[in-house]
C-alpha positions in Angstrom: 93.6 82.0 38.1 91.8 82.9 40.8 88.0 83.0 40.7 86.3 85.4 43.1 82.6 85.2 44.0 80.3 88.4 44.4 80.5 89.3 48.4 77.0 87.8 49.8 75.0 90.7 50.9 72.4 89.0 53.4 72.4 85.7 55.3 71.4 82.3 53.6 68.6 80.8 55.8 67.3 77.3 55.2 64.1 78.4 53.7 66.0 80.3 51.1 67.3 76.9 49.9 64.2 75.2 50.0 62.6 77.9 47.8 65.6 77.6 45.4 65.1 73.7 45.1 61.3 74.4 44.6 62.2 76.7 41.7 64.3 74.3 40.1 61.7 71.6 40.1 59.1 74.0 38.8 61.9 75.4 36.2 62.6 71.7 34.8 59.2 70.8 34.5 57.9 74.2 32.8 60.6 73.8 30.3 61.2 69.9 29.9 57.4 68.6 30.3 56.4 65.9 32.4 59.3 63.5 34.0 59.8 61.2 37.0 60.9 62.0 40.5 64.0 59.9 39.8 64.5 62.3 36.5 63.9 65.4 38.3 66.7 64.5 40.9 69.0 63.9 38.1 68.2 67.1 36.3 68.5 69.0 39.3 71.5 67.4 41.4 69.0 67.1 44.3 68.8 63.7 46.4 66.1 61.7 45.7 64.5 62.2 49.1 64.3 66.1 48.8 62.6 65.6 45.1 60.0 63.2 46.7 59.4 65.8 49.6 59.1 68.9 47.4 56.8 67.2 45.0 54.7 66.1 47.5 54.1 69.6 48.6 53.6 70.8 44.9 50.7 68.2 44.5 49.3 69.2 47.7 49.4 72.9 46.5 47.9 71.9 43.3 50.8 73.0 41.3 51.7 69.7 39.9 49.9 66.4 39.3 50.8 62.8 38.4 50.1 61.7 34.8 50.5 58.1 35.0 53.3 55.5 34.6 56.4 56.3 32.6 56.8 53.6 29.9 60.0 51.6 30.4 62.1 49.6 27.8 61.4 46.1 27.4 64.5 44.8 29.1 64.1 46.9 32.3 62.6 45.0 35.3 60.9 46.9 38.4 57.7 49.4 38.7 57.5 51.8 36.3 58.1 55.2 37.5 54.8 57.8 37.7 55.6 60.9 35.6 54.9 64.2 37.0 54.0 67.3 35.3 53.1 71.2 35.7 49.4 72.1 35.7 49.6 74.8 33.4 46.1 74.5 32.7 44.8 74.7 36.0 46.0 78.3 36.8 45.8 81.6 35.0 47.9 84.9 35.1 46.1 88.6 34.7 48.5 90.7 32.7 48.3 94.4 31.7 50.5 96.5 29.3 50.4 100.0 30.0 51.3 102.3 27.0 51.7 106.1 27.1 48.0 106.4 26.7 46.4 103.1 26.3 46.4 100.0 28.4 46.4 96.4 26.7 45.1 93.8 29.6 44.5 89.9 29.3 43.9 86.7 31.2 46.6 84.3 30.3 47.3 80.6 30.9 50.9 79.8 32.4 52.2 78.7 28.7 51.7 82.6 28.0 48.7 82.2 25.8 46.0 84.8 25.7 42.6 83.7 27.1 40.4 86.8 27.2 41.2 90.5 26.2 40.2 93.8 27.7 41.6 97.2 27.3 41.3 100.8 27.8 41.9 102.9 24.9 42.7 106.2 26.9 43.9 105.5 30.4 43.6 108.4 32.7 47.4 109.7 34.5 48.1 110.4 38.2 45.5 108.8 41.0 43.1 108.3 38.3 45.0 106.3 36.5 45.9 104.1 39.3 42.1 103.7 40.0 41.6 103.1 36.5 44.0 100.4 36.4 42.7 98.4 39.4 39.3 98.6 37.8 40.9 96.9 35.1 42.6 94.5 36.9 39.2 93.6 38.7 37.7 93.1 35.3 40.1 90.9 34.1 40.1 88.7 37.5 36.2 88.6 36.9 37.1 87.1 33.4 39.2 84.4 34.7 38.0 80.7 34.7 40.5 79.4 36.7 42.6 80.7 40.2 44.8 83.6 39.1 48.4 82.7 40.4 49.1 86.4 40.0 48.7 90.3 38.3 51.7 91.2 36.0 51.8 94.7 35.1 54.4 96.5 32.5 54.7 100.2 32.4 57.1 102.8 30.9 59.2 104.4 33.6 62.0 103.5 36.0 60.6 100.9 38.2 62.6 99.2 41.3 62.3 95.4 42.0 59.9 96.2 44.5 57.3 97.2 42.0 57.7 100.9 42.9 57.3 103.3 40.0 60.1 105.6 41.0 59.5 107.8 38.1 56.8 107.6 34.6 56.2 111.3 33.9 54.1 110.3 31.0 51.6 108.6 33.6 52.4 111.4 36.2 53.6 108.5 38.7 56.6 109.4 41.0 57.5 107.0 43.8 54.2 105.2 43.8 54.3 101.7 45.3 52.0 100.5 42.5 52.7 96.4 43.2 51.9 97.1 47.2 48.5 99.1 46.0 47.4 96.3 43.6 47.9 93.6 46.0 46.0 95.2 49.0 43.0 96.7 46.5 42.6 93.1 44.8 43.8 90.5 47.0 46.1 89.0 44.5 49.9 89.1 44.6 51.1 91.8 41.9 54.3 92.2 40.1 55.3 95.6 38.5 58.2 96.1 35.7 59.5 98.4 33.0 57.8 97.5 29.9 61.2 97.2 28.1 62.2 94.6 30.7 59.4 92.7 30.6 59.5 92.6 27.1 62.9 90.7 27.4 61.4 88.3 29.8 58.8 87.5 27.4 61.2 86.9 24.5 63.6 85.0 26.7 60.7 82.6 28.1 58.4 82.4 25.3 59.8 83.8 22.2 62.3 81.3 21.0 65.8 83.1 22.6 68.7 80.8 21.6 71.5 82.4 23.8 72.1 83.7 27.3 73.0 87.3 26.0 69.7 88.7 24.8 69.0 92.5 24.4 65.4 93.5 23.1 64.7 96.8 21.8 61.2 98.0 22.1 60.2 100.7 19.7 56.6 102.5 19.9 56.1 106.0 21.1 59.5 106.0 22.8 62.6 103.6 22.8 63.4 101.0 25.3 65.7 98.3 26.0 65.7 95.0 27.9 69.1 93.2 28.8 69.4 89.5 29.7 73.1 88.3 30.3 73.6 84.8 31.6 69.9 84.2 32.0 69.3 87.0 34.5 67.9 90.3 33.6 70.0 92.9 34.5 68.3 95.9 36.4 71.3 98.2 37.8 69.7 101.0 39.9 66.6 100.9 38.0 67.2 102.6 34.7 69.1 99.9 32.7 68.1 100.0 28.7 67.7 103.8 28.2 69.0 103.6 24.8 66.4 106.0 23.6 67.9 108.9 25.3 71.3 108.6 23.8 72.2 111.4 21.6 72.9 110.4 18.0 72.6 113.8 16.0 75.0 116.7 17.0 73.3 119.9 17.4 76.1 121.5 15.5 76.5 118.9 12.9 73.4 118.3 11.1 73.0 114.7 9.2 73.1 114.6 5.5 70.2 111.7 5.9 68.5 112.5 9.1 68.8 116.5 8.9 68.9 118.8 12.0 68.5 117.1 15.5 65.1 117.4 17.0 64.0 118.1 20.7 63.5 114.9 22.7 60.9 114.5 25.3 63.8 114.3 27.8 64.8 118.1 27.0 67.8 117.5 24.9 68.4 117.7 21.0 69.1 114.5 19.0 68.2 111.6 20.9 67.9 108.2 19.2 64.1 108.5 20.2 63.7 111.2 18.1 64.5 109.3 14.8 63.5 105.5 16.2 60.1 105.8 17.6 57.2 105.0 15.6 56.0 108.3 15.3 59.3 109.6 14.0 59.8 106.8 11.8 56.3 107.5 10.0 57.0 111.2 9.8 60.3 110.5 8.3 58.9 108.3 5.4 55.7 110.1 4.9 55.3 111.1 1.3 58.3 109.3 0.1 58.5 106.9 -2.9 59.5 103.1 -1.7 63.4 103.4 -2.6 63.6 107.0 -0.7 61.8 105.4 2.2 64.0 102.4 2.2 67.0 104.8 2.3 65.5 106.9 5.2 64.9 103.9 7.0 68.2 102.8 6.5 69.9 105.8 7.7 68.0 105.3 10.9 69.2 101.6 11.3 72.7 103.1 10.9 72.5 105.0 13.5 71.2 102.6 15.9 73.9 100.2 14.9 76.4 102.9 16.2 74.6 103.3 19.3 74.6 99.1 19.6 78.2 98.2 18.5 79.8 99.5 21.9 77.1 97.5 23.8 77.3 94.2 21.5 81.5 94.5 22.3 81.2 95.2 25.6 79.0 91.9 26.7 79.4 90.0 23.9 75.5 89.9 22.6 74.7 87.0 20.7 71.0 88.0 20.1 69.4 91.3 19.4 65.4 91.2 19.0 63.5 94.6 17.7 59.8 94.8 18.8 57.3 97.1 17.1 55.9 97.7 13.6 57.5 95.1 11.2 56.9 97.3 8.3 59.2 99.8 9.7 61.9 97.8 11.6 62.0 94.7 9.6 63.7 95.5 6.6 66.1 98.1 5.6 66.3 99.3 9.0 67.4 95.9 10.7 69.6 95.0 7.6 71.3 98.6 8.2 71.7 97.8 11.8 73.4 94.6 11.5 75.7 95.7 8.9 76.8 98.8 10.9 77.3 96.3 14.0 79.5 94.1 11.8 81.3 97.1 10.9 82.4 98.4 14.1 83.0 95.2 16.0 85.5 92.7 15.7 84.6 90.0 13.3 84.9 87.4 16.2 82.7 89.1 18.5 79.8 89.8 16.2 80.0 87.0 13.7 77.2 84.8 15.5 75.2 87.7 16.1 71.6 87.4 15.3 69.4 90.2 14.8 65.7 90.0 14.3 61.9 90.7 15.0 60.2 89.6 17.7 58.3 86.3 17.2 55.6 87.3 19.9 54.2 90.3 17.9 52.1 92.9 20.1 51.8 90.3 22.8 55.5 90.7 23.7 54.8 92.9 26.9 51.9 90.9 27.8 53.9 87.7 27.5 56.5 89.3 29.8 53.8 90.3 32.3 53.1 86.7 32.2 56.9 85.9 33.2 56.8 88.6 36.0 54.1 86.6 37.7 55.6 82.9 37.1 59.2 84.2 38.0 57.7 86.0 41.2 55.4 83.2 42.2 57.2 80.2 41.0 60.5 80.9 40.5 60.1 80.1 36.6 61.3 81.9 33.7 
């Protein structure tokens, strides 16, 4: 069988190779913990000379530190190796999760742990929203107790790789170079990404993801999804993961459990968001006895499973993570979703599929904001 690589779209320069090698070392230290230069060479496939040179540069930059000598077995001779470790407690990150109305912000360390929190209950939109975001970033920067590696922003909307918000209607932002504006205003490198994509990154790095095929579904005022395959986040044209606007109820065929289709914010009838968003789920079970509420949530889970089954079959997903209120998503809805996926796919395809709630709780997007900075500044994810 002939294996073809993707055609290169740009010239690979020597500095790119050095940055890649640097990233490999930081990535290994981030996930494996302290190790010797020799261990780094074996793990990365780089020569010992290259590793020593890169470690020296990282020591000078203050990103790693020497942690003493590695214990040696009694039967070994020679000088013990010196351990090198990532300085996770010597730098911090500012992360902000922009919701449709509010904003949650935090100072985090390099392990994703929250050090300080601040927020804005009602963020303005348009230009005033940008000014409010700059002010919140400045407040968090002032709270940092260590040098800040970067600022990570997660926002609803379509956002390109440069951090330009192409469209975020609820924020009244269109073709807004948000990352560029924040970097210029605050003097700290900023990374901006779609909130669902950032949640996927947070789950993949900090949430205990077990495989290389991960889909996260973020359920709040809207519904978004982030998809990671073979360790890489899929971006497409910037709108990957718009599951919330897949039509699930036909306007001419009312559903016995879900009723007639409702008008979505996008203008169409019967989108998944009209039944799966948190406000829609709350309305659906309001006033129902527990048994009826479970049946109503299971009906929504069945529709979600119908949407996800072809996705699972197409890319052979191993893990789907739901992020949102556990009381709504974590019971009958989750069970019905998984059951429907397995009913609608080949047993071989879905037999190992895991469907679970996030382990990161409400901090999933903030964890994702931290990963944006780790990835953008250090090449670590």
